[in-house]
DSSP file (Angstrom, degrees, kcal/mol; ACC not computed):
  #  RESIDUE AA STRUCTURE BP1 BP2  ACC     N-H-->O    O-->H-N    N-H-->O    O-->H-N    TCO  KAPPA ALPHA  PHI   PSI    X-CA   Y-CA   Z-CA
    1    1 A M              0   0    0      0, 0.0     2,-0.1     0, 0.0     0, 0.0   0.000 360.0 360.0 360.0 136.0  -92.4 -122.6  -28.2
    2    2 A A        -     0   0    0      1,-0.1     2,-0.2     0, 0.0     0, 0.0  -0.360 360.0-107.6 -69.4 147.6  -91.4 -123.9  -24.8
    3    3 A M        -     0   0    0     -2,-0.1     2,-0.1     1,-0.1    -1,-0.1  -0.544  32.4-130.9 -74.4 136.3  -88.1 -125.8  -24.6
    4    4 A N     >  -     0   0    0     -2,-0.2     4,-2.5    90,-0.2     3,-0.2  -0.443  25.6-104.9 -83.5 167.0  -88.5 -129.6  -24.1
    5    5 A M  H  > S+     0   0    0      1,-0.2     4,-2.5     2,-0.2     5,-0.2   0.862 119.0  55.9 -60.4 -38.3  -86.6 -131.5  -21.4
    6    6 A R  H  > S+     0   0    0     85,-0.6     4,-2.4     1,-0.2    -1,-0.2   0.924 111.2  43.9 -61.3 -45.5  -84.2 -133.0  -23.8
    7    7 A E  H  > S+     0   0    0      2,-0.2     4,-3.0     1,-0.2     5,-0.2   0.902 111.1  54.9 -66.8 -41.0  -83.2 -129.5  -25.1
    8    8 A K  H  X S+     0   0    0     -4,-2.5     4,-2.1     2,-0.2    -2,-0.2   0.913 111.2  44.8 -58.8 -42.8  -83.0 -128.1  -21.6
    9    9 A I  H  X S+     0   0    0     -4,-2.5     4,-2.5     2,-0.2     5,-0.2   0.936 113.5  49.8 -67.0 -45.7  -80.6 -130.9  -20.6
   10   10 A A  H  X S+     0   0    0     -4,-2.4     4,-2.6     1,-0.2    -2,-0.2   0.909 112.0  48.5 -58.9 -42.6  -78.5 -130.4  -23.7
   11   11 A R  H  X S+     0   0    0     -4,-3.0     4,-2.9     2,-0.2    -1,-0.2   0.884 110.6  50.9 -64.9 -39.2  -78.3 -126.7  -23.2
   12   12 A A  H  X S+     0   0    0     -4,-2.1     4,-2.0    -5,-0.2    -2,-0.2   0.924 113.3  44.3 -66.5 -43.2  -77.3 -127.1  -19.5
   13   13 A I  H  X S+     0   0    0     -4,-2.5     4,-2.2     2,-0.2    -2,-0.2   0.913 115.5  48.7 -66.6 -41.8  -74.5 -129.5  -20.4
   14   14 A C  H  X S+     0   0    0     -4,-2.6     4,-3.3    -5,-0.2     5,-0.3   0.923 109.5  52.6 -61.2 -44.8  -73.4 -127.3  -23.3
   15   15 A G  H  X S+     0   0    0     -4,-2.9     4,-2.5     1,-0.2     5,-0.2   0.898 109.0  49.2 -61.5 -40.1  -73.5 -124.2  -21.1
   16   16 A R  H  X S+     0   0    0     -4,-2.0     4,-1.9     2,-0.2    -1,-0.2   0.929 114.8  45.6 -62.8 -43.8  -71.3 -125.9  -18.5
   17   17 A D  H  X S+     0   0    0     -4,-2.2     4,-2.2     2,-0.2    -2,-0.2   0.925 114.0  46.6 -67.6 -45.6  -68.9 -126.9  -21.3
   18   18 A V  H  X S+     0   0    0     -4,-3.3     4,-2.6     1,-0.2     5,-0.3   0.916 111.3  52.6 -62.5 -43.8  -68.8 -123.5  -23.0
   19   19 A S  H  X S+     0   0    0     -4,-2.5     4,-2.7    -5,-0.3    -1,-0.2   0.900 109.0  49.9 -60.9 -40.6  -68.3 -121.7  -19.7
   20   20 A R  H  X S+     0   0    0     -4,-1.9     4,-1.2    -5,-0.2    -1,-0.2   0.921 111.6  48.7 -63.9 -43.3  -65.3 -123.9  -18.8
   21   21 A R  H  < S+     0   0    0     -4,-2.2     4,-0.3     1,-0.2     3,-0.3   0.924 116.2  42.0 -63.6 -42.3  -63.8 -123.2  -22.2
   22   22 A I  H >< S+     0   0    0     -4,-2.6     3,-2.0     1,-0.2    -2,-0.2   0.871 105.7  63.6 -73.5 -36.7  -64.3 -119.5  -21.9
   23   23 A A  H >< S+     0   0    0     -4,-2.7     3,-1.0     1,-0.3     4,-0.2   0.819  93.6  63.5 -58.4 -29.9  -63.2 -119.3  -18.3
   24   24 A A  T 3< S+     0   0    0     -4,-1.2    -1,-0.3    -3,-0.3    -2,-0.2   0.757 119.7  23.8 -65.8 -21.9  -59.7 -120.5  -19.3
   25   25 A D  T X  S+     0   0    0     -3,-2.0     3,-1.4    -4,-0.3    -1,-0.2   0.003  82.5 124.3-131.2  29.1  -59.4 -117.3  -21.3
   26   26 A W  G X   +     0   0    0     -3,-1.0     3,-2.0     1,-0.3    -3,-0.1   0.745  60.4  74.5 -66.0 -24.7  -61.8 -114.9  -19.6
   27   27 A T  G 3  S+     0   0    0      1,-0.3    -1,-0.3    -4,-0.2     4,-0.1   0.723  88.6  60.9 -63.8 -19.1  -59.1 -112.3  -18.9
   28   28 A S  G <  S+     0   0    0     -3,-1.4     2,-0.3     2,-0.1    -1,-0.3   0.493 104.4  56.6 -85.2  -2.0  -59.2 -111.3  -22.6
   29   29 A Q  S <  S-     0   0    0     -3,-2.0     2,-0.2    -4,-0.1     3,-0.0  -0.895  86.8-110.7-125.1 153.1  -62.9 -110.3  -22.4
   30   30 A L    >>  -     0   0    0     -2,-0.3     4,-1.9     1,-0.1     3,-0.5  -0.578  39.9-112.3 -72.5 148.6  -64.9 -107.9  -20.3
   31   31 A L  H 3> S+     0   0    0      1,-0.3     4,-1.9     2,-0.2     5,-0.2   0.873 117.1  50.7 -54.9 -42.8  -67.2 -109.8  -18.0
   32   32 A Q  H 3> S+     0   0    0      1,-0.2     4,-1.9     2,-0.2    -1,-0.3   0.844 108.3  53.9 -67.3 -31.3  -70.4 -108.7  -19.8
   33   33 A D  H <> S+     0   0    0     -3,-0.5     4,-2.7     2,-0.2    -1,-0.2   0.865 105.1  54.5 -66.8 -36.1  -68.9 -109.8  -23.1
   34   34 A V  H  X S+     0   0    0     -4,-1.9     4,-2.8     2,-0.2    -2,-0.2   0.933 108.1  48.3 -65.0 -45.9  -68.2 -113.2  -21.6
   35   35 A D  H  X S+     0   0    0     -4,-1.9     4,-2.1     2,-0.2    -2,-0.2   0.922 113.6  47.0 -60.3 -44.4  -71.9 -113.7  -20.6
   36   36 A R  H  X S+     0   0    0     -4,-1.9     4,-2.3     2,-0.2    -2,-0.2   0.927 113.1  49.3 -61.7 -46.2  -73.1 -112.6  -24.1
   37   37 A L  H  X S+     0   0    0     -4,-2.7     4,-2.7     1,-0.2     5,-0.2   0.904 108.4  52.4 -62.4 -42.9  -70.6 -114.9  -25.7
   38   38 A V  H  X S+     0   0    0     -4,-2.8     4,-2.6     1,-0.2    -1,-0.2   0.944 110.5  48.7 -59.0 -47.6  -71.6 -117.9  -23.6
   39   39 A G  H  X S+     0   0    0     -4,-2.1     4,-2.3     1,-0.2    -2,-0.2   0.903 112.0  48.5 -59.6 -41.8  -75.3 -117.3  -24.5
   40   40 A E  H  X S+     0   0    0     -4,-2.3     4,-1.6     2,-0.2    -1,-0.2   0.902 112.0  49.0 -65.9 -41.3  -74.4 -117.1  -28.2
   41   41 A L  H  X S+     0   0    0     -4,-2.7     4,-2.8     2,-0.2     5,-0.2   0.897 110.1  51.0 -66.9 -39.2  -72.3 -120.3  -28.1
   42   42 A I  H  X S+     0   0    0     -4,-2.6     4,-2.3     1,-0.2    -2,-0.2   0.943 109.2  50.7 -61.9 -45.9  -75.0 -122.2  -26.3
   43   43 A D  H  < S+     0   0    0     -4,-2.3    -1,-0.2     1,-0.2    -2,-0.2   0.847 117.8  40.8 -60.3 -31.8  -77.6 -121.1  -28.9
   44   44 A R  H  < S+     0   0    0     -4,-1.6    -1,-0.2    -5,-0.2    -2,-0.2   0.829 126.3  29.3 -83.5 -34.8  -75.2 -122.3  -31.6
   45   45 A E  H >< S+     0   0    0     -4,-2.8     3,-2.2    -5,-0.1     4,-0.2   0.537  83.8  98.9-108.9  -7.3  -73.9 -125.5  -30.1
   46   46 A W  G >< S+     0   0    0     -4,-2.3     3,-2.3     1,-0.3    -1,-0.1   0.821  78.4  62.8 -57.1 -34.1  -76.5 -127.0  -27.8
   47   47 A C  G >  S+     0   0    0      1,-0.3     3,-1.1    -5,-0.2    -1,-0.3   0.720  91.4  67.1 -65.8 -19.2  -77.7 -129.5  -30.4
   48   48 A N  G <  S+     0   0    0     -3,-2.2    -1,-0.3     1,-0.2     3,-0.2   0.560  97.1  56.9 -73.9  -6.6  -74.3 -131.1  -30.3
   49   49 A Y  G <> S+     0   0    0     -3,-2.3     4,-2.1    -4,-0.2    -1,-0.2   0.238  71.4 103.1-108.2  10.0  -75.1 -132.2  -26.8
   50   50 A L  H <> S+     0   0    0     -3,-1.1     4,-3.0     1,-0.2     5,-0.2   0.872  78.9  55.5 -63.4 -36.1  -78.3 -134.1  -27.5
   51   51 A D  H  > S+     0   0    0     -4,-0.2     4,-2.1     2,-0.2    -1,-0.2   0.906 108.2  49.0 -62.2 -39.6  -76.5 -137.5  -27.1
   52   52 A D  H  > S+     0   0    0      2,-0.2     4,-2.3     1,-0.2    -2,-0.2   0.900 111.1  50.0 -64.9 -40.1  -75.4 -136.4  -23.7
   53   53 A A  H  X S+     0   0    0     -4,-2.1     4,-2.7     1,-0.2    -2,-0.2   0.927 109.9  50.7 -62.6 -44.7  -79.0 -135.4  -22.8
   54   54 A D  H  X S+     0   0    0     -4,-3.0     4,-2.6     1,-0.2    -1,-0.2   0.887 108.7  51.7 -60.1 -39.1  -80.2 -138.7  -24.1
   55   55 A A  H  X S+     0   0    0     -4,-2.1     4,-2.2     2,-0.2    -1,-0.2   0.925 110.7  48.3 -64.0 -43.5  -77.7 -140.5  -21.9
   56   56 A A  H  X S+     0   0    0     -4,-2.3     4,-1.5     1,-0.2    -2,-0.2   0.914 112.7  47.9 -61.6 -43.4  -78.8 -138.5  -18.9
   57   57 A L  H  X S+     0   0    0     -4,-2.7     4,-1.1     1,-0.2    -2,-0.2   0.889 110.0  52.6 -65.3 -39.4  -82.5 -139.3  -19.6
   58   58 A S  H  < S+     0   0    0     -4,-2.6     4,-0.5     1,-0.2     3,-0.4   0.893 108.2  50.9 -62.6 -39.8  -81.7 -143.0  -20.1
   59   59 A A  H  < S+     0   0    0     -4,-2.2     3,-0.3     1,-0.2    -1,-0.2   0.849 113.6  45.7 -65.0 -33.6  -79.9 -143.1  -16.7
   60   60 A L  H  < S+     0   0    0     -4,-1.5    -1,-0.2     1,-0.2    -2,-0.2   0.646  88.2  89.8 -83.1 -15.1  -83.0 -141.5  -15.1
   61   61 A E  S  < S+     0   0    0     -4,-1.1    -1,-0.2    -3,-0.4    27,-0.2   0.837  85.9  49.3 -58.6 -38.2  -85.6 -143.7  -16.8
   62   62 A T  S    S-     0   0    0     -4,-0.5    -1,-0.1    -3,-0.3    19,-0.1  -0.894  86.7-142.3-104.3 114.5  -85.6 -146.4  -14.1
   63   63 A P        -     0   0    0      0, 0.0    -2,-0.1     0, 0.0    -3,-0.0  -0.312  19.2-108.8 -71.8 155.9  -86.0 -144.9  -10.7
   64   64 A T     >  -     0   0    0      1,-0.1     4,-2.4    -4,-0.1     3,-0.4  -0.423  33.5-106.1 -75.0 159.1  -84.2 -146.3   -7.7
   65   65 A P  H  > S+     0   0    0      0, 0.0     4,-2.6     0, 0.0     5,-0.2   0.876 122.4  54.4 -54.5 -37.7  -86.3 -148.2   -5.1
   66   66 A D  H  > S+     0   0    0      2,-0.2     4,-2.2     1,-0.2     5,-0.1   0.886 108.0  49.2 -64.1 -37.4  -86.0 -145.2   -2.7
   67   67 A M  H  > S+     0   0    0     -3,-0.4     4,-1.8     2,-0.2    -1,-0.2   0.915 110.9  50.2 -66.3 -42.8  -87.4 -142.8   -5.4
   68   68 A V  H  X S+     0   0    0     -4,-2.4     4,-0.7     1,-0.2    12,-0.3   0.940 111.5  47.9 -60.1 -47.6  -90.3 -145.2   -6.0
   69   69 A E  H >< S+     0   0    0     -4,-2.6     3,-0.8     1,-0.2    -1,-0.2   0.913 110.8  51.1 -60.4 -43.5  -91.1 -145.4   -2.3
   70   70 A A  H 3< S+     0   0    0     -4,-2.2    -1,-0.2     1,-0.2    -2,-0.2   0.827 117.2  39.4 -66.0 -30.9  -90.9 -141.6   -1.9
   71   71 A G  H 3< S+     0   0    0     -4,-1.8    -1,-0.2    -3,-0.2    -2,-0.2   0.379  83.5 130.2-101.8   5.8  -93.3 -141.0   -4.9
   72   72 A Q    <<  -     0   0    0     -3,-0.8     7,-0.1    -4,-0.7     2,-0.1  -0.323  66.4-107.0 -64.3 138.2  -95.7 -143.8   -4.3
   73   73 A A    >   -     0   0    0      5,-1.2     3,-1.0     1,-0.1    -1,-0.1  -0.394  23.2-129.3 -63.2 140.1  -99.4 -142.8   -4.4
   74   74 A V  T 3  S+     0   0    0      1,-0.3    -1,-0.1     2,-0.1    -2,-0.1   0.874 108.4  43.8 -60.7 -39.0 -100.9 -142.9   -0.9
   75   75 A D  T 3  S-     0   0    0      3,-0.0    -1,-0.3     1,-0.0    -2,-0.1   0.484 107.0-125.3 -88.7  -1.1 -103.8 -145.0   -2.0
   76   76 A G  S <  S+     0   0    0     -3,-1.0    -2,-0.1     2,-0.2     3,-0.1   0.602  72.4 126.0  73.1  12.5 -101.7 -147.4   -4.1
   77   77 A T  S    S+     0   0    0      1,-0.2     2,-0.3     2,-0.0    -1,-0.1   0.739  76.8  22.4 -77.1 -21.2 -103.7 -146.9   -7.2
   78   78 A I  S    S-     0   0    0      4,-0.0    -5,-1.2     3,-0.0     2,-0.3  -0.998  79.9-126.6-144.8 142.8 -100.7 -145.9   -9.3
   79   79 A T     >  -     0   0    0     -2,-0.3     4,-1.9    -7,-0.1     5,-0.2  -0.681  11.3-136.5 -94.9 146.2  -97.1 -146.6   -8.9
   80   80 A A  H  > S+     0   0    0     -2,-0.3     4,-3.2   -12,-0.3     5,-0.2   0.843 105.3  61.5 -63.5 -32.3  -94.5 -143.9   -8.9
   81   81 A E  H  > S+     0   0    0      1,-0.2     4,-2.5     2,-0.2     5,-0.2   0.922 104.7  46.6 -62.4 -43.8  -92.3 -146.1  -11.0
   82   82 A D  H  > S+     0   0    0      2,-0.2     4,-2.1     1,-0.2    -1,-0.2   0.922 115.8  45.1 -63.6 -44.2  -94.9 -146.2  -13.8
   83   83 A V  H  X S+     0   0    0     -4,-1.9     4,-2.3     2,-0.2    -2,-0.2   0.943 114.3  48.7 -64.1 -49.4  -95.4 -142.4  -13.7
   84   84 A W  H  X S+     0   0    0     -4,-3.2     4,-2.4     1,-0.2     5,-0.2   0.932 112.6  47.0 -56.0 -51.6  -91.7 -141.7  -13.5
   85   85 A S  H  X S+     0   0    0     -4,-2.5     4,-2.6    -5,-0.2    -1,-0.2   0.879 111.5  51.4 -63.2 -38.5  -90.8 -143.9  -16.4
   86   86 A A  H  X S+     0   0    0     -4,-2.1     4,-2.1    -5,-0.2    -1,-0.2   0.905 110.3  49.5 -63.9 -40.3  -93.7 -142.5  -18.5
   87   87 A M  H  X S+     0   0    0     -4,-2.3     4,-2.2     2,-0.2    -2,-0.2   0.922 112.7  46.3 -64.6 -44.2  -92.5 -138.9  -17.8
   88   88 A I  H  X S+     0   0    0     -4,-2.4     4,-2.3     2,-0.2    -2,-0.2   0.906 110.3  53.1 -66.8 -42.1  -88.9 -139.8  -18.8
   89   89 A R  H  X S+     0   0    0     -4,-2.6     4,-1.1     1,-0.2    -1,-0.2   0.910 110.0  49.4 -59.1 -41.3  -90.0 -141.6  -22.0
   90   90 A K  H  X S+     0   0    0     -4,-2.1     4,-0.6     1,-0.2     3,-0.5   0.908 109.1  51.4 -62.4 -42.9  -92.0 -138.5  -22.9
   91   91 A A  H >< S+     0   0    0     -4,-2.2     3,-1.1     1,-0.2   -85,-0.6   0.888 106.4  54.9 -62.3 -38.3  -88.9 -136.2  -22.3
   92   92 A K  H 3< S+     0   0    0     -4,-2.3    -1,-0.2     1,-0.3    -2,-0.2   0.768  96.9  64.7 -67.7 -24.3  -86.8 -138.5  -24.5
   93   93 A E  H 3<        0   0    0     -4,-1.1    -1,-0.3    -3,-0.5    -2,-0.2   0.740 360.0 360.0 -69.2 -21.0  -89.3 -138.0  -27.4
   94   94 A G    <<        0   0    0     -3,-1.1   -90,-0.2    -4,-0.6    -3,-0.1   0.472 360.0 360.0  83.2 360.0  -88.3 -134.4  -27.4
């Protein structure tokens, strides 16, 4: 099953956090062991970052005026704001 956007964001934030924690003590591991360990920790801990993912998605839900202008349909039949908000709401559903 494909990863949903909420999980992708949670895993990315978790990966950054895990990498920072391990980097502080990386000298005690071989480099390939560090990569394996990071992957294992992300698989185990990513769900602890869903609140962070939700916060990121909430911040993205309303596009800026510049974003709306950049994504506006050429013929004006649909607004970029409506499409963007619908996409983010769907991502938040998981």
